[in-house]
C-alpha positions in Angstrom: -19.7 59.3 35.0 -21.2 58.5 31.6 -17.8 59.2 30.1 -16.2 56.7 32.5 -18.6 53.9 31.5 -17.9 54.6 27.8 -14.2 54.2 28.4 -14.7 51.1 30.5 -16.7 49.6 27.6 -14.1 50.4 25.1 -11.4 48.8 27.3 -13.6 45.5 27.5 -14.0 45.5 23.7 -10.3 46.0 23.2 -9.4 43.1 25.5 -11.8 40.8 23.8 -10.4 41.7 20.5 -6.8 41.0 21.7 -8.1 37.7 23.2 -9.6 36.7 20.0 -6.6 37.5 18.0 -4.4 35.5 20.2 -6.7 32.5 19.9 -6.7 33.0 16.1 -3.0 33.0 16.1 -2.7 29.9 18.2 -5.3 28.2 16.0 -3.3 29.1 12.9 0.0 27.7 14.6 -1.9 24.4 15.5 -3.3 24.1 12.1 0.1 24.6 10.5 1.6 21.9 12.7 -1.1 19.5 11.9 -0.8 20.1 8.2 2.9 19.6 8.1 3.4 16.9 5.4 5.7 13.9 5.5 7.4 15.7 2.5 8.6 18.4 5.0 9.7 15.8 7.5 11.5 13.9 4.8 13.5 16.8 3.6 14.3 17.9 7.2 15.7 14.5 8.2 17.3 13.6 4.9 15.5 10.1 4.6 12.1 8.6 4.2 10.7 5.9 6.2 8.6 3.4 4.0 6.5 0.5 5.2 6.8 -2.6 3.1 5.9 -6.3 3.0 9.1 -7.9 1.5 7.6 -11.3 0.9 6.7 -11.2 -2.8 9.3 -12.4 -5.1 10.2 -9.9 -8.0 7.8 -7.4 -6.5 9.3 -6.8 -3.0 11.5 -9.4 -1.4 14.8 -9.7 0.4 17.6 -11.8 -1.0 19.5 -14.1 1.5 22.0 -12.1 3.4 20.7 -8.8 2.1 19.8 -5.9 4.5 17.4 -4.2 2.2 14.5 -5.4 0.1 14.7 -5.4 -3.8 12.2 -5.8 -6.7 9.7 -3.6 -8.5 8.4 -1.7 -5.5 11.9 -0.9 -4.0 13.0 0.4 -7.5 10.1 2.8 -7.5 10.8 4.0 -4.0 14.5 4.2 -4.5 14.0 6.3 -7.6 11.6 8.6 -5.6 14.1 9.0 -2.9 16.9 9.9 -5.4 14.7 12.6 -7.1 14.3 14.1 -3.6 17.9 13.8 -2.7 17.3 11.6 0.4 17.8 8.0 1.5 15.3 5.2 2.4 14.7 3.4 5.7 12.5 0.4 5.2 10.0 -0.6 7.8 8.6 -4.2 7.6 5.1 -4.3 8.7 2.2 -6.8 9.0 -0.8 -6.0 6.7 -3.0 -5.4 9.6 -0.8 -2.8 11.0 -0.1 -0.7 7.7 -2.9 1.9 7.8 -2.3 2.6 11.4 1.4 2.9 10.8 1.0 5.6 8.1 -1.7 7.7 9.9 0.2 7.8 13.1 3.5 8.9 11.4 5.4 5.6 12.0 6.2 5.6 8.3 5.9 8.3 5.7 4.0 6.1 3.4 3.2 2.5 2.6 4.7 1.0 -0.6 3.0 -2.3 -1.2 0.6 -4.2 -3.5 -2.4 -2.5 -1.7 -5.7 -2.7 -3.3 -7.3 0.7 -3.7 -10.5 0.0 -2.0 -13.1 2.6 -1.2 -13.1 1.7 2.6 -9.2 2.2 2.7 -9.5 5.4 0.8 -11.6 6.7 3.7 -8.8 6.2 6.0 -5.7 7.2 3.9 -4.9 8.8 0.6 -3.8 6.6 -2.3 -1.4 7.6 -4.9 -2.1 7.2 -8.6 -2.2 3.5 -9.5 1.3 1.9 -9.9 -0.1 -1.3 -11.2 -3.3 -3.1 -12.4 -3.7 -6.7 -11.2 -6.3 -9.5 -10.8 -7.1 -12.2 -8.2 -5.8 -15.7 -8.9 -5.7 -19.1 -7.2 -2.5 -21.1 -7.0 -2.5 -24.8 -6.1 -0.1 -27.7 -5.9 0.8 -29.1 -9.3 -0.7 -32.4 -8.6 -3.9 -31.0 -7.0 -7.2 -32.2 -8.1 -8.5 -28.7 -8.2 -8.9 -27.4 -11.8 -11.1 -24.3 -11.6 -12.8 -21.9 -9.2 -15.9 -24.1 -9.4 -13.8 -26.9 -7.9 -12.8 -24.5 -5.1 -16.5 -24.2 -4.2 -16.3 -27.7 -2.6 -17.2 -27.5 1.2 -14.1 -27.2 3.4 -11.6 -26.1 0.8 -8.7 -24.5 2.7 -7.7 -21.1 1.3 -4.6 -19.6 2.6 -4.2 -15.8 3.1 -2.0 -13.4 4.8 -3.1 -11.7 8.0 -5.1 -8.5 7.4 -5.6 -9.3 3.6 -8.6 -8.0 1.9 -9.3 -11.5 0.6 -10.5 -12.7 3.9 -13.9 -11.0 3.1 -13.8 -11.7 -0.5 -13.3 -15.4 -0.1 -16.1 -15.6 2.4 -18.3 -14.0 -0.1 -17.3 -15.8 -3.3 -16.6 -19.1 -1.7 -19.0 -19.4 1.2 -18.2 -23.0 2.2 -14.4 -22.3 2.3 -12.2 -22.8 5.2 -10.0 -19.6 5.6 -6.4 -20.3 7.0 -4.5 -17.1 8.0 -0.8 -17.7 7.3 2.4 -16.0 8.5 3.8 -13.8 5.8 5.7 -15.6 3.0 4.7 -19.2 4.1 2.0 -20.1 1.5 4.3 -22.2 -0.7 5.4 -24.3 2.3 1.7 -24.5 3.4 0.6 -25.7 -0.1 3.3 -28.4 -0.1 2.5 -29.7 3.3 -1.2 -29.8 2.7 -2.0 -27.1 5.4 -4.0 -25.3 2.6 -5.6 -26.4 -0.7 -5.0 -23.2 -2.4 -3.4 -19.8 -2.0 -5.8 -17.0 -3.1 -4.0 -13.6 -3.8 -3.0 -11.0 -6.4 -1.4 -12.6 -9.5 1.9 -10.8 -8.9 2.3 -12.7 -5.7 2.7 -15.8 -7.7 4.7 -14.4 -10.6 8.1 -15.0 -9.1 7.4 -18.4 -7.5 6.0 -19.8 -10.7 9.3 -19.3 -12.5 11.3 -21.2 -9.7 8.9 -23.7 -8.2 7.9 -26.4 -10.6 5.3 -27.8 -8.1 2.9 -24.9 -8.5 0.1 -24.4 -10.8 -2.1 -21.4 -11.4 -5.9 -22.1 -12.0 -7.0 -20.5 -15.3 -9.9 -18.5 -13.8 -9.4 -14.8 -13.1 -11.0 -13.0 -10.2 -11.9 -9.4 -9.8 -9.3 -6.9 -11.1 -7.7 -4.3 -8.8 -5.7 -1.1 -8.9 -2.8 -0.8 -6.6 -1.5 2.5 -5.1 0.9 3.5 -2.4 -0.7 4.8 0.8 -0.2 8.2 2.5 -1.6 9.6 5.6 -5.1 11.2 5.2 -4.6 14.8 3.9 -0.9 14.5 3.2 0.0 16.4 0.1 3.1 14.3 -0.2 1.0 12.0 -2.4 0.9 14.8 -5.1 4.6 14.9 -5.2 4.8 11.1 -5.6 2.1 11.2 -8.4 4.2 13.7 -10.4 7.2 11.5 -10.0 5.1 8.3 -11.2 3.8 10.4 -14.1 7.3 11.3 -15.3 8.4 7.7 -14.9 5.7 6.5 -17.3 6.0 9.3 -19.7 9.8 9.0 -20.2 9.8 5.2 -20.3 11.6 4.4 -17.1 8.4 2.8 -15.7 8.2 0.4 -18.7 11.8 -0.6 -18.2 11.2 -1.5 -14.5 8.0 -3.3 -15.4 9.8 -5.5 -18.1 12.7 -6.3 -15.6 10.5 -7.5 -12.7 7.3 -8.6 -14.4 9.0 -10.4 -17.2 6.9 -9.0 -20.0 6.1 -5.7 -21.7 4.0 -3.1 -20.0 0.9 -2.1 -21.8 -1.2 0.6 -20.4 -4.9 -0.5 -19.6 -7.3 0.7 -22.2 -4.8 3.4 -23.2 -4.5 4.8 -19.7 -1.2 5.3 -18.0 -1.6 2.4 -15.5 
């Protein structure tokens, strides 16, 4: 009788061990699925889906009649795709939808002039910086505004894009301002028509238009400086692959060539760093 009880106990232990092993295998399988990177998907499909905001001349824009964006950012992305032997599918996104799009897998990554803020880093993984820039204010050429101090006047209308980081920044630095959220790419028309008094954004947003629109003027003041990175899903190691590609571009001179082409002046790394 005692022998039968021992055998029964051993059978229970064996069954529990088998059950735990099965659970462990299932967990490992689930973990493997969850940790599959966009890099794996890109290679399997033969293309990368990239979220963009093609409204910035010279940086990322679409020529009349063209199907795909062109500019500094597309050159970076197309070079990355070429290195991997795949093609690019562009996904035009509103700024307010970008982080959700990359974290849900709608796009493999976001290629935009996205400020590398700490709160964004908590939601996604940034690449190494692809550009350093500063906030500037653009007004109509005949505007009475001459400085940031003038912009402190009550009721000054600041134009920004939906989802822009500058909404909170303007509220802090220009507390009496009126913030006007504009459809993407309409700030020049809004300045000309008086819908806004100034457009407040990254200086690269104004680089292209300033060379073509003689009715614009940049105020001399310079706001906070920022690092810009491409955005990848949280935990996606594809960012490491892109970082290696970006490092090679800068080390071998290709980045400097792109920079000169689209920015209009020579690239000088900030404080000796490869930014």
